[in-house]
C-alpha positions in Angstrom: -13.3 -1.4 -1.6 -14.8 2.3 -1.7 -13.2 4.9 -3.6 -11.1 2.9 -5.7 -12.9 2.8 -9.1 -15.0 5.7 -10.8 -15.7 9.0 -9.8 -14.6 12.5 -11.3 -11.2 13.7 -11.5 -10.7 16.6 -9.3 -9.2 19.7 -10.8 -5.7 20.8 -9.1 -5.3 23.4 -7.2 -2.8 26.4 -8.5 0.6 26.1 -7.1 3.2 27.6 -8.7 6.2 26.9 -6.3 7.3 24.0 -4.0 8.1 24.7 -0.4 11.8 25.5 -1.2 10.6 28.4 -3.3 11.1 26.2 -6.6 9.2 26.4 -9.6 7.3 23.7 -10.4 6.3 22.2 -13.6 2.7 21.9 -15.0 0.6 19.2 -12.8 1.2 15.6 -14.6 -1.9 14.4 -12.7 -4.2 14.4 -9.2 -4.8 12.1 -6.5 -7.7 10.6 -7.2 -7.8 8.2 -4.3 -5.7 7.5 -1.0 -6.0 3.5 0.7 -4.8 2.8 3.6 -4.7 -1.1 5.0 -4.3 -1.2 8.5 -3.9 -5.0 8.6 -1.9 -6.6 6.0 -3.7 -8.6 3.0 -7.2 -7.6 4.2 -9.5 -5.0 2.8 -7.8 -1.4 2.6 -9.9 2.3 3.6 -10.4 4.7 1.3 -9.6 8.3 2.9 -9.7 11.7 1.6 -6.1 12.3 3.5 -3.7 10.4 5.1 -0.6 11.1 7.3 3.0 10.3 6.4 5.0 8.8 9.2 8.9 7.4 8.9 7.3 4.2 7.5 4.5 5.2 5.5 1.0 6.0 5.6 -0.1 6.2 9.7 -1.8 3.2 10.1 -0.7 1.5 6.9 0.1 -2.2 7.5 0.5 -2.0 11.4 -1.0 -5.6 12.1 -0.5 -8.9 10.6 -2.1 -12.0 11.0 0.3 -15.3 11.4 -0.1 -18.4 12.2 0.6 -20.3 15.4 4.0 -20.3 14.4 4.3 -16.6 13.9 4.7 -16.7 10.0 2.8 -13.9 8.1 -0.7 -14.8 6.3 -0.8 -13.0 3.2 -3.2 -13.6 0.2 -1.2 -15.7 -1.8 -1.6 -18.4 1.0 -4.8 -17.1 2.5 -7.0 -15.8 -0.5 -10.0 -15.2 2.7 -7.8 -12.5 4.0 -9.6 -10.6 1.0 -12.7 -10.5 2.8 -11.9 -9.4 6.0 -13.0 -5.5 6.1 -11.3 -3.1 8.7 -12.7 0.0 10.1 -11.1 2.7 11.9 -12.3 5.6 13.4 -12.3 8.6 11.0 -10.7 11.1 12.9 -7.8 8.6 12.8 -6.6 9.8 9.5 -6.1 13.4 10.5 -2.5 14.3 11.5 -2.7 15.1 15.0 -5.3 12.3 16.4 -4.3 10.1 19.5 -6.2 7.1 20.3 -8.5 7.7 23.8 -9.6 4.3 26.0 -12.6 4.0 23.9 -10.9 3.6 20.5 -11.6 0.6 18.6 -10.3 -1.0 15.5 -13.2 -3.1 14.5 -12.6 -6.2 11.9 -15.6 -7.6 10.5 -15.6 -11.1 8.0 -18.4 -13.4 6.7 -20.5 -15.9 9.5 -18.3 -13.9 12.5 -19.4 -11.2 14.9 -17.4 -7.9 14.4 -14.1 -8.2 16.3 -13.1 -5.0 18.3 -9.2 -4.1 18.8 -8.7 -1.1 21.4 -6.1 1.1 19.9 -4.7 2.4 22.9 -4.5 -1.3 25.1 -1.1 -2.5 26.2 -0.4 -5.6 25.0 2.2 -8.5 25.6 5.1 -8.7 23.4 5.8 -11.8 21.3 9.1 -13.0 19.6 9.5 -14.6 16.2 7.2 -12.9 13.9 8.2 -13.2 10.5 7.5 -11.2 7.4 9.3 -12.8 4.3 13.1 -12.4 5.4 12.3 -10.3 8.6 11.5 -11.6 12.0 11.4 -10.2 15.3 9.1 -9.0 18.3 5.3 -7.5 18.3 2.3 -6.7 20.5 -0.2 -10.1 20.6 -3.5 -8.6 20.3 -4.8 -11.1 22.4 -6.7 -14.7 22.8 -10.1 -13.1 21.4 -8.9 -11.8 18.3 -6.5 -15.2 18.0 -9.7 -17.1 18.5 -11.6 -14.9 16.0 -8.9 -15.6 13.3 -8.8 -19.1 14.0 -12.1 -20.0 13.5 -12.2 -17.9 10.2 -9.2 -19.8 8.8 -9.9 -23.2 10.4 -6.4 -23.3 12.0 -4.6 -21.8 14.9 -4.1 -17.9 14.0 -3.3 -14.8 16.0 -3.3 -11.3 15.2 -0.1 -8.8 15.9 0.9 -5.6 15.8 3.8 -4.1 14.8 6.5 -3.1 17.7 7.9 0.2 16.4 9.6 0.9 19.8 11.7 -1.9 19.6 11.9 -3.5 15.9 13.2 -1.8 12.4 12.3 -3.4 9.0 14.7 -1.4 6.7 14.0 -1.1 2.8 16.2 -2.8 0.7 19.2 -0.5 0.5 19.6 -1.6 -3.1 16.6 0.8 -4.0 16.3 2.9 -0.9 18.9 3.3 1.3 17.9 4.4 5.0 13.7 3.9 4.5 11.6 1.6 6.4 8.4 0.0 6.5 5.7 -1.7 9.2 4.1 -5.3 7.8 4.8 -3.9 4.2 5.8 -6.2 1.5 9.1 -3.8 0.9 8.3 0.0 0.6 6.4 2.2 2.2 3.8 3.5 -0.9 2.6 2.1 -3.9 1.4 4.4 -6.8 -0.9 3.1 -9.7 -2.3 5.6 -12.2 -6.1 5.2 -13.4 -5.0 5.4 -16.8 -3.0 2.3 -16.3 -5.7 0.0 -15.5 -8.0 1.6 -17.9 -5.4 0.3 -20.8 -5.1 -2.9 -19.4 -8.9 -3.5 -19.0 -8.8 -2.6 -22.9 -7.0 -5.6 -23.5 -9.3 -7.7 -21.0 -12.2 -9.8 -21.6 -13.6 -8.9 -18.0 -12.0 -5.4 -16.6 -10.5 -6.1 -13.1 -11.0 -3.1 -10.4 -7.8 -1.0 -9.0 -8.2 -2.6 -5.8 -6.5 -6.3 -7.3 -3.3 -4.1 -7.2 -3.7 -3.1 -3.6 -2.2 0.7 -4.2 -1.8 3.2 -1.5 -2.0 6.2 -3.9 -4.2 6.2 -6.8 -3.8 8.9 -9.2 -5.7 10.3 -12.5 -4.9 12.7 -15.4 -1.8 11.0 -17.0 -1.2 8.6 -19.7 -1.1 5.1 -18.9 1.9 3.7 -17.4 3.6 7.1 -17.1 4.3 6.5 -13.6 6.8 3.7 -14.6 9.2 6.4 -15.2 8.4 8.9 -12.4 11.6 9.5 -10.6 11.1 12.4 -8.5 7.6 13.8 -8.0 6.1 16.3 -5.5 2.3 15.6 -4.1 1.7 19.0 -2.2 4.8 20.1 -0.7 6.4 16.3 -0.2 8.7 15.1 -2.3 8.4 11.1 -3.8 11.3 9.0 -5.1 10.1 6.0 -7.3 12.4 3.4 -6.2 11.5 0.1 -8.0 8.8 -0.7 -10.3 6.6 -3.3 -8.5 6.5 -6.8 -9.8 3.6 -8.6 -9.4 2.7 -11.8 -7.6 -0.8 -13.7 -7.5 -2.6 -11.5 -5.8 -4.1 -9.6 -8.7 -5.5 -12.6 -9.7 -7.6 -12.7 -6.7 -11.0 -11.5 -6.9 -11.1 -9.0 -3.8 -15.1 -9.3 -3.8 -15.1 -13.1 -3.3 -11.6 -14.2 -2.5 -11.6 -16.7 -5.6 -8.3 -16.6 -7.5 -8.1 -16.7 -11.5 -5.6 -16.5 -14.1 -6.0 -12.6 -15.1 -5.0 -9.8 -15.1 -1.4 -11.9 -15.0 -1.8 -13.7 -18.3 -2.1 -10.1 -19.6 0.7 -8.7 -17.7 3.2 -11.2 -19.1 2.4 -10.2 -22.9 1.9 -6.4 -22.0 4.5 -5.7 -19.2 6.8 -8.3 -18.6 11.1 -8.0 -18.3 11.1 -9.4 -21.8 8.8 -6.3 -23.0 10.1 -3.1 -20.7 13.5 -4.3 -19.7 15.0 -6.4 -22.7 18.4 -5.3 -22.0 18.1 -7.1 -18.7 17.9 -10.7 -17.8 14.5 -11.9 -18.6 13.1 -13.4 -15.7 9.3 -13.2 -16.6 8.2 -11.1 -14.1 5.6 -8.6 -14.3 5.1 -5.0 -13.5 2.4 -2.9 -12.3 2.5 0.2 -10.5 5.9 2.0 -8.9 7.1 1.7 -5.3 8.1 5.2 -3.5 9.8 6.3 -0.6 9.3 10.0 1.0 12.1 12.0 1.5 10.5 14.1 4.3 10.2 10.8 6.3 13.5 10.8 6.8 12.9 13.5 9.3 11.8 13.7 12.9 9.5 16.5 12.4 5.8 14.7 12.0 4.2 17.9 11.6 2.1 18.6 8.3 3.4 15.7 6.6 -0.2 14.8 5.0 -1.5 14.4 1.4 -4.9 14.5 0.4 -7.1 13.5 -2.5 -7.2 16.2 -5.0 -3.8 17.3 -4.8 -2.0 17.8 -7.8 1.4 15.6 -9.1 4.4 17.6 -10.2 6.8 15.4 -12.2 10.3 16.8 -11.5 12.6 14.2 -12.7 11.8 10.9 -15.0 13.9 7.8 -16.0 15.1 8.0 -19.5 13.3 4.6 -20.8 11.5 2.0 -18.5 14.3 -0.3 -19.5 16.8 2.0 -16.8 13.8 2.1 -14.3 15.1 -0.2 -11.1 12.9 -3.5 -10.8 
């Protein structure tokens, strides 16, 4: 995945006051990369900027590959999704772009010709699409897409797009009431720092790249794991809330270059980043954590204009949790 490793740290732009005129602290970090994942569990697209909608970054997890019965495919059960590349028109990541009849998403996978998905086409609706506990209707992307993915996985599959006109997937109200997502697992944004990956790699025999963790916002310039404690931050003029440490499944063990699972970094995280280590006053469930789930306060507003973050934007930390033991997880 381009743009997830290496590169220099951009110097934060000078900004003394926020949108409401409040004084801001010194920047704690800088946005190093922004990654959007149009098709759930497929490869992401590193972009210079991304527009924020009511459900996360525009285009993020709008599409989903399903079984013939409508159940979501993810890398947990189909690691080959890691090899599926997605390309969008570059202009799609500007704030006011709208698809034309010639606008396509292009999907590529080893051994298959590219698949083109029209972005403006009207599609039939299918019911009983399910992701975790949610089920609802979605737009079916047609037989050509179904045959393409069925050929790739060797079993009946379909590609669907979230039906935003009819469906709502709420985030867990215990952590973020009133927010929503499309086909993302649970929350609109996942943030992780380069320092955290570097610290983890210092104890691994073989380093892992950031793309194992599939974040949307990669930051640099802060201490390792400091993002755990970020309760309220500003990126440019937008306010983000840290709502839940990200507990990790098996996906970080899957090599995103070849789709082959292993044991690391989960074994190292078990020793460094488990409930037992980070949250000793809580019931130890042996979960492991990496990254912070976020929501954007401005996404609750009906107004869309100007909700964009860019690579190079400074991160201002306005409020922190007292300790990792007190961070929601």
